[in-house]
C-alpha positions in Angstrom: 0.0 1.5 15.8 2.5 3.0 13.4 3.7 2.7 9.8 5.5 -0.5 10.8 2.4 -2.3 12.1 -0.8 -3.2 10.4 -4.1 -3.6 12.3 -5.2 -7.3 12.6 -7.9 -8.6 10.4 -8.9 -8.1 6.8 -8.5 -4.7 5.2 -11.8 -2.6 5.0 -13.3 -1.7 1.6 -12.0 1.9 2.0 -8.5 0.5 1.3 -9.5 -0.7 -2.2 -7.5 1.1 -4.9 -9.4 3.7 -6.9 -7.4 2.7 -10.0 -7.9 -0.6 -11.9 -5.0 -2.8 -10.9 -6.1 -5.9 -12.7 -3.2 -7.4 -14.6 -0.7 -6.4 -11.9 0.9 -8.9 -9.6 -0.4 -9.6 -6.1 2.8 -8.2 -4.7 2.3 -4.9 -6.6 -1.3 -4.6 -5.4 -0.2 -5.3 -1.8 2.5 -2.6 -2.1 0.1 -0.1 -3.8 -2.5 -0.4 -0.9 0.2 -0.2 1.7 1.8 2.9 0.1 -1.6 4.6 -0.5 -2.8 4.1 3.0 0.5 5.4 4.3 0.2 8.5 2.2 -3.4 9.0 3.4 -2.1 8.5 7.0 -4.8 5.9 7.9 -4.4 3.2 10.5 -3.8 0.8 7.5 -0.7 2.6 6.3 2.2 0.1 6.4 5.7 -0.1 5.1 7.1 -3.6 4.9 10.8 -2.9 4.9 11.7 -6.5 4.2 9.5 -6.6 1.1 10.7 -3.2 0.0 14.2 -4.5 0.0 13.6 -7.9 -1.6 10.5 -7.6 -3.8 10.7 -5.2 -6.7 7.0 -5.6 -7.5 6.0 -4.7 -3.9 8.4 -1.7 -4.0 7.0 -0.4 -7.3 3.5 -0.8 -6.0 4.3 0.9 -2.7 6.0 3.8 -4.4 3.1 4.2 -7.0 0.4 4.0 -4.3 2.2 6.5 -2.1 2.8 9.0 -4.9 -0.7 8.8 -6.3 -2.5 9.0 -3.0 -0.3 11.7 -1.4 -2.0 14.3 -3.6 -5.6 13.2 -2.8 -5.9 14.4 0.8 
């Protein structure tokens, strides 16, 4: 498993954002979780290169999640 593959099945409760993301788009929330889990170096860390290139909301969420969670180790 690596940053380019996500484990099968639903994400566990531990991947829920610690920040209130209500009001953000589903794409932003997906990106936030993927970026945060990547920063925490969990098995759920994931970087969807296609979505990063094509979806500005996913990219913004991934970058925010990565930045915020990187300092929480």
